[in-house]
matplotlib code that plots the C-alpha trace (Angstrom):
import matplotlib.pyplot as plt

x = [0.0, 1.4, 1.0, -1.9, -3.8, -3.2, -4.7, -7.7, -8.1, -7.7, -10.4, -12.8, -12.5, -11.9, -12.5, -8.8, -8.2, -11.5, -10.8, -7.2, -8.2, -10.9, -8.4, -5.6, -8.0, -9.2, -5.5, -4.5, -7.5, -6.7, -3.1, -3.9, -5.2, -1.9, 0.0, 0.8, -2.1, 0.1, 1.3, -2.1, -2.9, -5.7, -8.3, -6.4, -3.1, -4.7, -6.3, -3.0, -1.2, -3.8, -3.5, 0.2, -0.3, -2.7, -0.3, 2.5, 0.3, -0.6, 3.1, 4.2, 1.5, 2.3, 6.0, 5.6, 3.2, 5.4, 8.3, 6.1, 4.2, 5.5, 4.0, 3.0, 4.4, 1.4, -1.1, 0.5, -2.8, -4.4, -1.3, -1.7, -5.5, -4.9, -2.3, -4.4, -7.5, -5.7, -3.9, -6.9, -4.7, -7.5, -9.3, -6.0, -5.1, -8.5, -8.1, -4.6, -5.6, -8.5, -6.1, -3.6, -2.8, -1.3, -0.4, 3.3]
y = [0.0, 3.3, 6.6, 7.8, 4.4, 4.5, 8.0, 6.9, 3.8, 5.9, 8.4, 5.7, 3.5, 5.8, 9.2, 9.8, 12.5, 14.3, 14.2, 15.4, 18.1, 19.4, 19.6, 21.1, 23.8, 24.6, 24.9, 27.1, 29.3, 29.7, 30.6, 33.1, 35.9, 35.7, 36.9, 40.5, 42.1, 42.4, 38.8, 37.1, 34.4, 34.6, 31.8, 30.4, 30.4, 28.7, 26.1, 25.5, 25.0, 22.5, 20.7, 20.4, 19.1, 16.4, 15.5, 15.1, 12.9, 10.6, 10.5, 9.5, 6.8, 5.5, 5.3, 3.5, 1.0, 0.4, -0.5, -3.1, -4.7, -7.6, -7.1, -10.1, -9.0, -10.6, -8.9, -5.8, -4.0, -6.9, -7.4, -3.8, -4.2, -7.5, -6.0, -2.9, -5.0, -7.7, -5.1, -2.8, 0.1, 2.4, 2.1, 2.7, 5.6, 7.2, 6.9, 8.4, 11.2, 12.1, 12.5, 14.8, 18.0, 20.6, 23.1, 24.2]
z = [0.0, -0.9, 1.0, -1.1, -0.8, 3.0, 3.3, 1.2, 3.4, 6.6, 5.5, 4.4, 7.5, 10.4, 11.9, 12.7, 10.2, 11.0, 14.7, 14.3, 11.8, 14.2, 17.1, 15.0, 13.7, 17.2, 18.3, 15.4, 15.9, 19.6, 18.9, 16.2, 18.4, 20.5, 17.4, 16.8, 14.9, 11.8, 12.0, 12.4, 9.9, 7.5, 7.4, 4.3, 6.2, 9.2, 6.9, 5.1, 8.5, 9.5, 6.2, 6.8, 10.3, 8.9, 6.2, 8.8, 10.9, 8.0, 7.0, 10.5, 10.9, 7.4, 8.1, 11.4, 9.9, 6.9, 9.2, 10.9, 8.0, 6.1, 2.7, 0.6, -2.8, -4.6, -2.3, -0.7, -0.1, 1.6, 3.8, 5.1, 5.7, 7.5, 9.8, 10.5, 11.3, 13.3, 15.5, 15.8, 14.5, 13.6, 17.0, 18.8, 16.6, 17.1, 20.9, 20.7, 18.4, 20.7, 23.6, 21.8, 23.5, 21.2, 23.9, 23.9]

ax = plt.figure().add_subplot(projection="3d")
ax.plot(x, y, z, "-o")
ax.set_aspect("equal")
plt.show()
């Protein structure tokens, strides 16, 4: 499974990205008023920063899983799905993401 397939699978089978995006957006919105007036981010800049955070989360999870999954070269996608389901990765990931605290 490549990174793009993993992101599609993650979005289709869990709320991890939605939960993380919501928390990251709240965090970025709470930090923005603390910036000097001339340095405050626009809504577009906030959304872009949140997109980057989401992308980093997906990259990190993908890289960690990739290191632990033994892909069957004939069925690589199924190898990933089997590992994710057997180890309840999505449930554990949702729990972990729900507990993230972005505070400095």
